[in-house]
N, CA, C and O atoms as CSV, one atom per row, in Angstrom:
chain,resi,resn,atom,element,x,y,z
A,1,UNK,N,N,-13.162,-31.852,-28.987
A,1,UNK,CA,C,-12.445,-32.865,-29.679
A,1,UNK,C,C,-12.405,-34.192,-28.861
A,1,UNK,O,O,-12.541,-35.301,-29.376
A,2,UNK,N,N,-12.208,-33.966,-27.550
A,2,UNK,CA,C,-12.224,-35.276,-26.709
A,2,UNK,C,C,-13.599,-35.994,-26.709
A,2,UNK,O,O,-13.701,-37.218,-26.626
A,3,UNK,N,N,-14.623,-35.162,-26.806
A,3,UNK,CA,C,-15.897,-35.698,-26.670
A,3,UNK,C,C,-16.239,-36.429,-28.007
A,3,UNK,O,O,-17.034,-37.369,-28.011
A,4,UNK,N,N,-15.682,-36.022,-29.039
A,4,UNK,CA,C,-15.993,-36.702,-30.339
A,4,UNK,C,C,-15.105,-38.006,-30.409
A,4,UNK,O,O,-15.444,-38.964,-31.103
A,5,UNK,N,N,-14.071,-37.993,-29.735
A,5,UNK,CA,C,-13.308,-39.264,-29.656
A,5,UNK,C,C,-13.802,-40.212,-28.591
A,5,UNK,O,O,-13.187,-41.262,-28.404
A,6,UNK,N,N,-14.868,-39.911,-27.883
A,6,UNK,CA,C,-15.454,-40.833,-26.872
A,6,UNK,C,C,-14.791,-40.792,-25.533
A,6,UNK,O,O,-14.927,-41.719,-24.733
A,7,UNK,N,N,-14.066,-39.716,-25.276
A,7,UNK,CA,C,-13.241,-39.588,-23.997
A,7,UNK,C,C,-14.151,-38.578,-23.163
A,7,UNK,O,O,-13.718,-37.497,-22.764
A,8,UNK,N,N,-15.352,-38.993,-22.952
A,8,UNK,CA,C,-16.236,-38.127,-22.102
A,8,UNK,C,C,-15.596,-37.763,-20.597
A,8,UNK,O,O,-15.603,-36.618,-20.145
A,9,UNK,N,N,-15.092,-38.815,-19.958
A,9,UNK,CA,C,-14.578,-38.648,-18.672
A,9,UNK,C,C,-13.487,-37.483,-18.665
A,9,UNK,O,O,-13.454,-36.594,-17.814
A,10,UNK,N,N,-12.607,-37.611,-19.723
A,10,UNK,CA,C,-11.517,-36.497,-19.761
A,10,UNK,C,C,-12.262,-35.142,-20.097
A,10,UNK,O,O,-11.807,-34.121,-19.582
A,11,UNK,N,N,-13.362,-35.049,-20.914
A,11,UNK,CA,C,-13.994,-33.874,-21.180
A,11,UNK,C,C,-14.411,-33.195,-19.740
A,11,UNK,O,O,-14.170,-32.023,-19.451
A,12,UNK,N,N,-15.051,-34.101,-18.924
A,12,UNK,CA,C,-15.635,-33.546,-17.763
A,12,UNK,C,C,-14.491,-33.156,-16.777
A,12,UNK,O,O,-14.620,-32.195,-16.018
A,13,UNK,N,N,-13.410,-33.900,-16.807
A,13,UNK,CA,C,-12.202,-33.534,-15.956
A,13,UNK,C,C,-11.713,-32.166,-16.435
A,13,UNK,O,O,-11.460,-31.268,-15.632
A,14,UNK,N,N,-11.576,-32.013,-17.843
A,14,UNK,CA,C,-10.944,-30.722,-18.350
A,14,UNK,C,C,-11.963,-29.617,-17.975
A,14,UNK,O,O,-11.496,-28.552,-17.571
A,15,UNK,N,N,-13.236,-29.750,-18.062
A,15,UNK,CA,C,-14.144,-28.712,-17.722
A,15,UNK,C,C,-14.202,-28.384,-16.202
A,15,UNK,O,O,-14.459,-27.242,-15.821
A,16,UNK,N,N,-13.956,-29.417,-15.334
A,16,UNK,CA,C,-13.863,-29.097,-13.895
A,16,UNK,C,C,-12.595,-28.174,-13.680
A,16,UNK,O,O,-12.607,-27.133,-13.024
A,17,UNK,N,N,-11.627,-28.649,-14.256
A,17,UNK,CA,C,-10.311,-27.835,-14.026
A,17,UNK,C,C,-10.588,-26.405,-14.580
A,17,UNK,O,O,-10.175,-25.460,-13.908
A,18,UNK,N,N,-11.215,-26.174,-15.685
A,18,UNK,CA,C,-11.339,-24.905,-16.285
A,18,UNK,C,C,-12.289,-24.011,-15.472
A,18,UNK,O,O,-12.062,-22.807,-15.350
A,19,UNK,N,N,-13.322,-24.594,-14.936
A,19,UNK,CA,C,-14.225,-23.810,-14.106
A,19,UNK,C,C,-13.606,-23.436,-12.823
A,19,UNK,O,O,-13.689,-22.287,-12.387
A,20,UNK,N,N,-12.964,-24.420,-12.186
A,20,UNK,CA,C,-12.191,-24.052,-11.019
A,20,UNK,C,C,-11.086,-22.988,-11.170
A,20,UNK,O,O,-10.950,-22.123,-10.305
A,21,UNK,N,N,-10.377,-23.035,-12.148
A,21,UNK,CA,C,-9.448,-22.033,-12.556
A,21,UNK,C,C,-10.062,-20.596,-12.776
A,21,UNK,O,O,-9.535,-19.558,-12.376
A,22,UNK,N,N,-11.106,-20.673,-13.383
A,22,UNK,CA,C,-11.884,-19.392,-13.787
A,22,UNK,C,C,-12.385,-18.759,-12.429
A,22,UNK,O,O,-12.324,-17.546,-12.231
A,23,UNK,N,N,-12.893,-19.672,-11.489
A,23,UNK,CA,C,-13.525,-19.152,-10.159
A,23,UNK,C,C,-12.394,-18.547,-9.343
A,23,UNK,O,O,-12.547,-17.495,-8.723
A,24,UNK,N,N,-11.180,-19.276,-9.357
A,24,UNK,CA,C,-10.144,-18.832,-8.456
A,24,UNK,C,C,-9.762,-17.438,-9.092
A,24,UNK,O,O,-9.677,-16.467,-8.341
A,25,UNK,N,N,-9.541,-17.306,-10.364
A,25,UNK,CA,C,-9.203,-16.030,-10.934
A,25,UNK,C,C,-10.191,-14.881,-10.636
A,25,UNK,O,O,-9.796,-13.754,-10.336
A,26,UNK,N,N,-11.457,-15.208,-10.730
A,26,UNK,CA,C,-12.466,-14.172,-10.364
A,26,UNK,C,C,-12.436,-13.768,-8.927
A,26,UNK,O,O,-12.668,-12.595,-8.634
A,27,UNK,N,N,-12.149,-14.711,-7.952
A,27,UNK,CA,C,-12.112,-14.366,-6.649
A,27,UNK,C,C,-10.806,-13.557,-6.446
A,27,UNK,O,O,-10.862,-12.561,-5.725
A,28,UNK,N,N,-9.653,-13.903,-7.019
A,28,UNK,CA,C,-8.421,-13.155,-6.814
A,28,UNK,C,C,-8.575,-11.717,-7.384
A,28,UNK,O,O,-7.987,-10.813,-6.792
A,29,UNK,N,N,-9.322,-11.429,-8.491
A,29,UNK,CA,C,-9.546,-10.198,-9.014
A,29,UNK,C,C,-10.493,-9.306,-8.078
A,29,UNK,O,O,-10.344,-8.085,-8.050
A,30,UNK,N,N,-11.465,-9.949,-7.318
A,30,UNK,CA,C,-12.260,-9.248,-6.408
A,30,UNK,C,C,-11.499,-8.943,-5.185
A,30,UNK,O,O,-11.687,-7.869,-4.612
A,31,UNK,N,N,-10.660,-9.798,-4.745
A,31,UNK,CA,C,-9.832,-9.547,-3.553
A,31,UNK,C,C,-8.850,-8.431,-3.744
A,31,UNK,O,O,-8.641,-7.628,-2.836
A,32,UNK,N,N,-8.197,-8.356,-4.991
A,32,UNK,CA,C,-7.183,-7.462,-5.456
A,32,UNK,C,C,-7.853,-6.014,-5.423
A,32,UNK,O,O,-7.266,-5.038,-4.956
A,33,UNK,N,N,-9.118,-5.968,-5.956
A,33,UNK,CA,C,-9.843,-4.718,-6.078
A,33,UNK,C,C,-10.146,-4.084,-4.640
A,33,UNK,O,O,-9.895,-2.934,-4.281
A,34,UNK,N,N,-10.670,-4.981,-3.998
A,34,UNK,CA,C,-11.014,-4.646,-2.388
A,34,UNK,C,C,-9.792,-4.168,-1.759
A,34,UNK,O,O,-9.806,-3.108,-1.134
A,35,UNK,N,N,-8.701,-4.888,-1.880
A,35,UNK,CA,C,-7.502,-4.467,-1.243
A,35,UNK,C,C,-7.009,-3.141,-1.671
A,35,UNK,O,O,-6.544,-2.351,-0.850
A,36,UNK,N,N,-7.099,-2.869,-2.961
A,36,UNK,CA,C,-6.660,-1.643,-3.577
A,36,UNK,C,C,-7.545,-0.421,-3.181
A,36,UNK,O,O,-7.093,0.715,-3.035
A,37,UNK,N,N,-8.856,-0.774,-3.022
A,37,UNK,CA,C,-9.862,0.239,-2.487
A,37,UNK,C,C,-9.519,0.684,-1.040
A,37,UNK,O,O,-9.412,1.869,-0.726
A,38,UNK,N,N,-9.350,-0.383,-0.159
A,38,UNK,CA,C,-9.005,-0.156,1.284
A,38,UNK,C,C,-7.638,0.536,1.340
A,38,UNK,O,O,-7.489,1.376,2.227
A,39,UNK,N,N,-6.691,0.306,0.560
A,39,UNK,CA,C,-5.486,1.055,0.614
A,39,UNK,C,C,-5.692,2.486,0.289
A,39,UNK,O,O,-5.098,3.319,0.974
A,40,UNK,N,N,-6.478,2.874,-0.695
A,40,UNK,CA,C,-6.784,4.230,-1.110
A,40,UNK,C,C,-7.634,4.921,0.056
A,40,UNK,O,O,-7.418,6.103,0.324
A,41,UNK,N,N,-8.496,4.266,0.674
A,41,UNK,CA,C,-9.238,4.841,1.709
A,41,UNK,C,C,-8.304,5.130,2.846
A,41,UNK,O,O,-8.387,6.231,3.390
A,42,UNK,N,N,-7.378,4.204,3.281
A,42,UNK,CA,C,-6.600,4.465,4.403
A,42,UNK,C,C,-5.758,5.609,4.123
A,42,UNK,O,O,-5.666,6.548,4.914
A,43,UNK,N,N,-5.042,5.548,2.846
A,43,UNK,CA,C,-4.104,6.744,2.461
A,43,UNK,C,C,-4.798,8.114,2.448
A,43,UNK,O,O,-4.193,9.099,2.872
A,44,UNK,N,N,-6.082,8.207,1.960
A,44,UNK,CA,C,-6.793,9.428,2.025
A,44,UNK,C,C,-7.064,9.898,3.445
A,44,UNK,O,O,-6.880,11.071,3.770
A,45,UNK,N,N,-7.501,8.974,4.280
A,45,UNK,CA,C,-7.739,9.277,5.672
A,45,UNK,C,C,-6.627,9.792,6.443
A,45,UNK,O,O,-6.803,10.685,7.272
A,46,UNK,N,N,-5.362,9.221,6.192
A,46,UNK,CA,C,-4.217,9.631,6.851
A,46,UNK,C,C,-3.825,11.001,6.337
A,46,UNK,O,O,-3.456,11.869,7.127
A,47,UNK,N,N,-3.892,11.210,5.078
A,47,UNK,CA,C,-3.612,12.641,4.589
A,47,UNK,C,C,-4.545,13.642,5.102
A,47,UNK,O,O,-4.139,14.764,5.404
A,48,UNK,N,N,-5.907,13.266,5.231
A,48,UNK,CA,C,-6.850,14.252,5.761
A,48,UNK,C,C,-6.527,14.497,7.247
A,48,UNK,O,O,-6.487,15.635,7.714
A,49,UNK,N,N,-6.293,13.369,7.983
A,49,UNK,CA,C,-5.988,13.664,9.492
A,49,UNK,C,C,-4.871,14.509,9.652
A,49,UNK,O,O,-4.886,15.372,10.530
A,50,UNK,N,N,-3.754,14.335,8.785
A,50,UNK,CA,C,-2.535,15.144,9.019
A,50,UNK,C,C,-2.824,16.565,8.618
A,50,UNK,O,O,-2.265,17.471,9.236
A,51,UNK,N,N,-3.623,16.822,7.669
A,51,UNK,CA,C,-3.979,18.212,7.288
A,51,UNK,C,C,-4.861,18.826,8.440
A,51,UNK,O,O,-4.669,19.977,8.831
A,52,UNK,N,N,-5.821,18.023,8.960
A,52,UNK,CA,C,-6.589,18.673,10.096
A,52,UNK,C,C,-5.558,19.021,11.303
A,52,UNK,O,O,-5.584,20.142,11.811
A,53,UNK,N,N,-4.729,18.109,11.707
A,53,UNK,CA,C,-3.854,18.271,12.702
A,53,UNK,C,C,-2.939,19.509,12.451
A,53,UNK,O,O,-2.654,20.250,13.392
A,54,UNK,N,N,-2.507,19.724,11.270
A,54,UNK,CA,C,-1.690,20.871,10.992
A,54,UNK,C,C,-2.553,22.103,11.244
A,54,UNK,O,O,-2.145,23.017,11.961
A,55,UNK,N,N,-3.748,22.126,10.651
A,55,UNK,CA,C,-4.644,23.405,10.842
A,55,UNK,C,C,-4.902,23.646,12.389
A,55,UNK,O,O,-5.000,24.784,12.847
A,56,UNK,N,N,-4.999,22.575,13.115
A,56,UNK,CA,C,-5.145,22.792,14.579
A,56,UNK,C,C,-3.949,23.249,15.265
A,56,UNK,O,O,-4.011,24.025,16.219
A,57,UNK,N,N,-2.755,22.740,14.755
A,57,UNK,CA,C,-1.441,23.194,15.320
A,57,UNK,C,C,-1.114,24.586,14.998
A,57,UNK,O,O,-0.501,25.323,15.770
A,58,UNK,N,N,-1.554,24.939,13.793
A,58,UNK,CA,C,-1.350,26.513,13.372
A,58,UNK,C,C,-2.474,27.316,13.834
A,58,UNK,O,O,-2.513,28.490,13.467
A,59,UNK,N,N,-3.432,26.838,14.616
A,59,UNK,CA,C,-4.429,27.525,15.077
A,59,UNK,C,C,-5.434,28.211,13.963
A,59,UNK,O,O,-5.921,29.335,14.088
A,60,UNK,N,N,-5.605,27.512,13.087
A,60,UNK,CA,C,-6.392,28.004,11.929
A,60,UNK,C,C,-7.589,26.983,11.735
A,60,UNK,O,O,-8.330,27.130,10.763
A,61,UNK,N,N,-7.776,26.055,12.546
A,61,UNK,CA,C,-8.855,25.102,12.496
A,61,UNK,C,C,-10.149,25.843,12.871
A,61,UNK,O,O,-11.161,25.612,12.210
A,62,UNK,N,N,-10.179,26.676,13.840
A,62,UNK,CA,C,-11.463,27.442,14.242
A,62,UNK,C,C,-11.907,28.411,13.146
A,62,UNK,O,O,-13.094,28.730,13.085
A,63,UNK,N,N,-11.077,28.862,12.338
A,63,UNK,CA,C,-11.379,29.735,11.345
A,63,UNK,C,C,-12.055,29.082,10.053
A,63,UNK,O,O,-12.508,29.784,9.149
A,64,UNK,N,N,-12.083,27.880,10.037
A,64,UNK,CA,C,-12.854,27.165,8.910
A,64,UNK,C,C,-14.292,27.319,9.136
A,64,UNK,O,O,-14.821,27.505,10.232
A,65,UNK,N,N,-14.962,27.213,7.842
A,65,UNK,CA,C,-16.531,27.260,7.979
A,65,UNK,C,C,-17.028,26.075,8.844
A,65,UNK,O,O,-16.372,25.042,8.971
A,66,UNK,N,N,-18.160,26.277,9.395
A,66,UNK,CA,C,-18.699,25.251,10.426
A,66,UNK,C,C,-18.857,23.934,9.763
A,66,UNK,O,O,-18.606,22.919,10.413
A,67,UNK,N,N,-19.239,23.857,8.563
A,67,UNK,CA,C,-19.422,22.633,7.878
A,67,UNK,C,C,-18.128,21.851,7.672
A,67,UNK,O,O,-18.116,20.623,7.766
A,68,UNK,N,N,-17.097,22.529,7.406
A,68,UNK,CA,C,-15.790,21.927,7.152
A,68,UNK,C,C,-15.286,21.477,8.673
A,68,UNK,O,O,-14.806,20.359,8.859
A,69,UNK,N,N,-15.417,22.308,9.587
A,69,UNK,CA,C,-14.971,21.833,10.996
A,69,UNK,C,C,-15.782,20.624,11.397
A,69,UNK,O,O,-15.220,19.761,12.070
A,70,UNK,N,N,-17.044,20.475,11.053
A,70,UNK,CA,C,-17.816,19.283,11.431
A,70,UNK,C,C,-17.283,18.026,10.684
A,70,UNK,O,O,-17.046,16.986,11.297
A,71,UNK,N,N,-17.112,18.146,9.421
A,71,UNK,CA,C,-16.493,16.892,8.849
A,71,UNK,C,C,-15.228,16.545,9.239
A,71,UNK,O,O,-14.917,15.354,9.263
A,72,UNK,N,N,-14.352,17.506,9.588
A,72,UNK,CA,C,-12.934,17.368,10.104
A,72,UNK,C,C,-13.068,16.585,11.494
A,72,UNK,O,O,-12.338,15.626,11.744
A,73,UNK,N,N,-13.931,16.996,12.282
A,73,UNK,CA,C,-14.086,16.470,13.464
A,73,UNK,C,C,-14.667,14.970,13.436
A,73,UNK,O,O,-14.242,14.126,14.224
A,74,UNK,N,N,-15.595,14.703,12.549
A,74,UNK,CA,C,-16.062,13.397,12.282
A,74,UNK,C,C,-14.962,12.532,11.780
A,74,UNK,O,O,-14.886,11.364,12.161
A,75,UNK,N,N,-14.082,13.055,10.924
A,75,UNK,CA,C,-12.871,12.376,10.360
A,75,UNK,C,C,-12.048,11.932,11.381
A,75,UNK,O,O,-11.658,10.766,11.437
A,76,UNK,N,N,-11.702,12.938,12.344
A,76,UNK,CA,C,-10.738,12.520,13.547
A,76,UNK,C,C,-11.283,11.382,14.285
A,76,UNK,O,O,-10.569,10.457,14.672
A,77,UNK,N,N,-12.774,11.453,14.518
A,77,UNK,CA,C,-13.484,10.387,15.414
A,77,UNK,C,C,-13.441,9.100,14.814
A,77,UNK,O,O,-13.374,8.075,15.492
A,78,UNK,N,N,-13.483,9.108,13.333
A,78,UNK,CA,C,-13.697,7.899,12.574
A,78,UNK,C,C,-12.614,7.799,11.501
A,78,UNK,O,O,-12.902,7.996,10.321
A,79,UNK,N,N,-11.409,7.506,11.880
A,79,UNK,CA,C,-10.242,7.508,10.834
A,79,UNK,C,C,-10.553,6.436,9.884
A,79,UNK,O,O,-10.251,6.652,8.711
A,80,UNK,N,N,-11.121,5.281,10.193
A,80,UNK,CA,C,-11.256,4.231,9.215
A,80,UNK,C,C,-12.533,4.318,8.251
A,80,UNK,O,O,-12.764,3.468,7.391
A,81,UNK,N,N,-13.289,5.372,8.476
A,81,UNK,CA,C,-14.540,5.478,7.636
A,81,UNK,C,C,-14.208,6.118,6.233
A,81,UNK,O,O,-13.343,6.968,6.021
A,82,UNK,N,N,-15.120,5.510,5.258
A,82,UNK,CA,C,-14.955,6.123,3.937
A,82,UNK,C,C,-15.704,7.414,3.936
A,82,UNK,O,O,-16.405,7.771,4.882
A,83,UNK,N,N,-15.517,8.156,2.753
A,83,UNK,CA,C,-16.094,9.472,2.643
A,83,UNK,C,C,-17.600,9.299,2.631
A,83,UNK,O,O,-18.237,10.236,3.113
A,84,UNK,N,N,-18.274,8.270,2.166
A,84,UNK,CA,C,-19.562,8.117,2.151
A,84,UNK,C,C,-20.022,7.923,3.497
A,84,UNK,O,O,-20.982,8.547,3.950
A,85,UNK,N,N,-19.344,7.048,4.169
A,85,UNK,CA,C,-19.678,6.803,5.670
A,85,UNK,C,C,-19.542,8.076,6.441
A,85,UNK,O,O,-20.368,8.285,7.330
A,86,UNK,N,N,-18.658,8.901,6.223
A,86,UNK,CA,C,-18.422,10.196,6.943
A,86,UNK,C,C,-19.681,11.132,6.602
A,86,UNK,O,O,-20.316,11.754,7.453
A,87,UNK,N,N,-19.912,11.133,5.375
A,87,UNK,CA,C,-21.060,12.101,4.942
A,87,UNK,C,C,-22.420,11.670,5.681
A,87,UNK,O,O,-23.254,12.529,5.966
A,88,UNK,N,N,-22.611,10.373,5.968
A,88,UNK,CA,C,-23.846,9.927,6.611
A,88,UNK,C,C,-23.716,10.195,8.051
A,88,UNK,O,O,-24.765,10.166,8.696
A,89,UNK,N,N,-22.654,10.443,8.655
A,89,UNK,CA,C,-22.427,10.812,10.106
A,89,UNK,C,C,-22.747,12.389,10.567
A,89,UNK,O,O,-22.890,12.763,11.732
A,90,UNK,N,N,-22.816,13.143,9.478
A,90,UNK,CA,C,-22.844,14.516,9.685
A,90,UNK,C,C,-24.202,14.925,10.266
A,90,UNK,O,O,-25.181,14.214,10.040
A,91,UNK,N,N,-24.308,16.055,11.015
A,91,UNK,CA,C,-25.603,16.510,11.454
A,91,UNK,C,C,-26.693,16.650,10.360
A,91,UNK,O,O,-27.870,16.342,10.546
A,92,UNK,N,N,-26.220,17.116,9.267
A,92,UNK,CA,C,-27.188,17.017,8.048
A,92,UNK,C,C,-26.468,16.061,6.994
A,92,UNK,O,O,-25.591,16.443,6.220
A,93,UNK,N,N,-26.955,14.787,7.076
A,93,UNK,CA,C,-26.167,13.757,6.304
A,93,UNK,C,C,-26.149,14.088,4.727
A,93,UNK,O,O,-27.064,14.633,4.109
A,94,UNK,N,N,-25.077,13.702,4.273
A,94,UNK,CA,C,-24.752,13.814,2.731
A,94,UNK,C,C,-24.945,12.458,2.340
A,94,UNK,O,O,-24.547,11.545,3.064
A,95,UNK,N,N,-25.599,12.221,1.114
A,95,UNK,CA,C,-25.761,10.891,0.759
A,95,UNK,C,C,-25.215,10.786,-0.709
A,95,UNK,O,O,-25.231,9.705,-1.297
């Protein structure tokens, strides 16, 4: 409408504002998604470490199958790692 009225500079200003707003919204969405994924990773790691420590405290850890003991030990050594990262750290990597 503005372009038809000959207000080209107003059209350009409007488009600049619209593009900037859209870019900010996209960045915020990506940041929110990454934050949520990080919170889930940390929460899962904390739960897993607590379960491992409970098994050790109850002296049931050594009765676990060797592959579970290995992943548990890798988790304790790497509390910040994702499950994919942990899988890659095993003696026989899981991809």
